[in-house]
N, C-alpha and C positions, 0 to 999 in steps of 0.2 A: 326707950324709942327698944323696941327689940330690935334683936340679934340676928340678920338673917343669910347671912355669909361670911365664909372663911376666906382669907387669899393670901397661900400661901408662896410664899418665894420656893427655889424651887436647893437652887447650888447652896449646900451649906446651912440650910436650916431642915431640908426635908432628908436629904444627906450628904453629909458632910463633906463634900468631892470640893470644896475650899480649899481645906487641910490637903488633900493629896494633889491637888494643882499644886498650890508652894512646892510641896518636899518632889513634886517631881522637876518642876520648876530649879529648885536648889541643887538636885542631883546635875543636871546640864551644867550649872554653875560649874559645881565641885569638879566637871570632869573637866572644867578648862582653869579650873583652879582657883576658883573667885566662892567668891558669899553671894546669897540674892538676903539682904537682909529684912524684916516684914515693914518695917518701915518707909521701904520702897516698894515692894511689894503692895502696899494696900491701898491706894489707888486704882489698882485694878481688880479691884473685890466688888463683884453685885454689879458692875458696866458692862462697858464698850471703849476700848480705846483711851484708857485710865491712864494704861503706861504702857510700852511695849518690852518686853522683857529680851529680843533677841538686841533691837537698838542698845540697850543698857548693856548685854551681855562682849557687845563689842568698843564700846567707851572703854571697860575693864581688861577684854583680853583680845582687840584688836580685829580685823577681818574675821571671819568664822563661816563657813557652811549653811548659811541659812537654812534648807533645805534639810539638811543633814539633821541638825538643830530639832528642827519642829518637827520631825518624825520620829526619832528618838522621845521626843518631849511626849509628844502623843501616844506611844507604845506604851511608856511608864505611865502616863498618868491615866488610863486605860484599865493599865492591869490594876493596878492600886486603887481607882475608886472605883471598880469590881466587884474590888472585896465587902465598899460600906455598904451598910443596912441602912435602914429605916431611922434616924435616932431619935432616945428615947421620949416616949408621949406622941408619939408622929400616930401610931396603929392607934390608939387610944383617939385621940382628937378624931382621927378618921371613923372611927368606927362610930363615934358620940354624933360626929354631924350627921351618920345617916340613918344615927336611930333615931334627930330630933328634927329631921327633913330638913337642912341648913345646907345652903348650897356653896360649891367650893370648887374652886379655880385654883390652880396651878400660875402666879405671875411670873418671868424669870427674864433677866437680859442673855440668857444665854439662847441653845439652836430650839424647836423641835425635835430633831434628830437626838442630839444629845438628852434630852429629857426622856425622849419615849423608847431611847436605848434601855434605861433606868426602869422604868416604871415597868418597861415589858419586862426585865430578868427578877423585877423583888413581886411581880404581878399585882400590880395597882393602881395599873392606868382606868380600869373600869369606878375609881374615887370618884371623879373629878367630871364636875357636869362642863368645865370650860381649861382649856390648856394657852396662855395668850404666851406669846416669845418677842424678843428682839429678832431673832435669828440676821446679826450681823450688821443688821440698820441702826447705828449711834444715836439717829436720831432722837428712837422711841427707847431705846437704853431707858436705865436707872445710870443716875437719881430725877431724870424728868417725868412727871406721872404719868405720862400717856399711856404705859403698857395697864396701869391698873384705871384707869379712866375706862380702856376698851373691855378689862374683865367685870366691871361693874355694870356699861355697854350692856355685855352678854347674859349676863346675868341677871338682869331690869331691876338690880338695887342702886339704892341713892349710895352717897357718902356715910349715910349718916347710920345705916343697916348692916354694915360689912365688917368687920377686923381683918388686917393684913396684918402678919408675921412677917418676920425678917430677921437677919445673923448679922447686915452690913449695913457702917453710916449712910452709903448708900442708898441701899434699900429704905431705909427708914428715913430717907429724906424727898426720895419719891412716894410712898406711904402717904407724907405727910403735906405734900403736896397734893395729893390727890382726897385732902382733909381725912381720911380714914384716921382711927383709932389703929392704933401701931401697937405690938410685941414685940420687943427685939429678945432674938433668945439667942446669945452669942454660940458660935463655937471654939475649938481651939486658939485658930489662926484670930479669930474677933474679940477676943473675950478681951484681948489691950487696947479696944482701939473707941473710940465715941461713940454712947450708943444715948446718950443722954437726951435726942431729941425725938426716942420712945416715950410714947405715953407711958410704956410698962416692961423695965428689961427685967426676967427668969435666968436663970441659970439653966434648965431645961424644962421643955412644955410637961416631961413628968412631972411635975411640982409645981404647975397650975394646970387643975382639974379643969376642964372645960365646962363645965359649970359657973363654978369659980369666973374663969374671963368671962360669959356671956353676962355673969349681974355686973362686972367689974367697966364693961364694956359699958352695959346700956346703963348706968349708974350714972358715970361721968359724961356721958351725952350733954 
C-alpha cells in the first residue's frame, strides 16, 4: 500500500521543546528546594492533564504563589524553547515529502498558538497541509486517537495511507489507536521511556531516510 501522508507530532519530535519544558519546571522546583524526577514528569508528556506540576510542588514545598510560579515558568520555558531548532533529519523529511507530493500534517496535544509561534520563528509554516491541535481540550488530547483521526480526515487519507512520527508513549498510543504505522523518535527526555508499542524506533530521523521509511511502512501493511 503506497504511503501518501506524514503526520508529525510537534513537541519533542519536530522541535525538542519537551526537554526545555522539563528543564524550566526543574528550575522552578529548584528555586523551592526540591527536585522533579523524570519518572514523575513522564505522565505529562504528549498529553493534557497527565500530571499537575503545581500540585506536586505544593505537596513537596507547601503553599506557593501559583500565579507567580506559572508566570516564571512560562518566561523560562519560552526563553529556552526559542533557542531550539528543528531536530536532525526534519528538514530533509519535509523537503522529501514536498518532492514526492506527500501530504503533511502536525498533530499535537499542544495549542495552535504555541505551534504557530515556533513555526513562525523557524519559517516552516508553509510546509504543512494541516495542523490539528488539542487547544486545552483534554478529551481530544493524546493518547486518544481523536487528533489523528481528524488529521486523516482533513488530508483525505485512510489510516493505511499515512505514517505517524512520534516521540512519547502517549503519542505512540494515540497513533496506534488510530491504526497508523508509527515511528518513534525519542528525544533526551523520552529516550528512557517505553516506546515499544511503536512499529519502529529510531534514534533520529537523520538515521532513517524518508525513502526507507516509505518502503518499510508500505511493506509492513
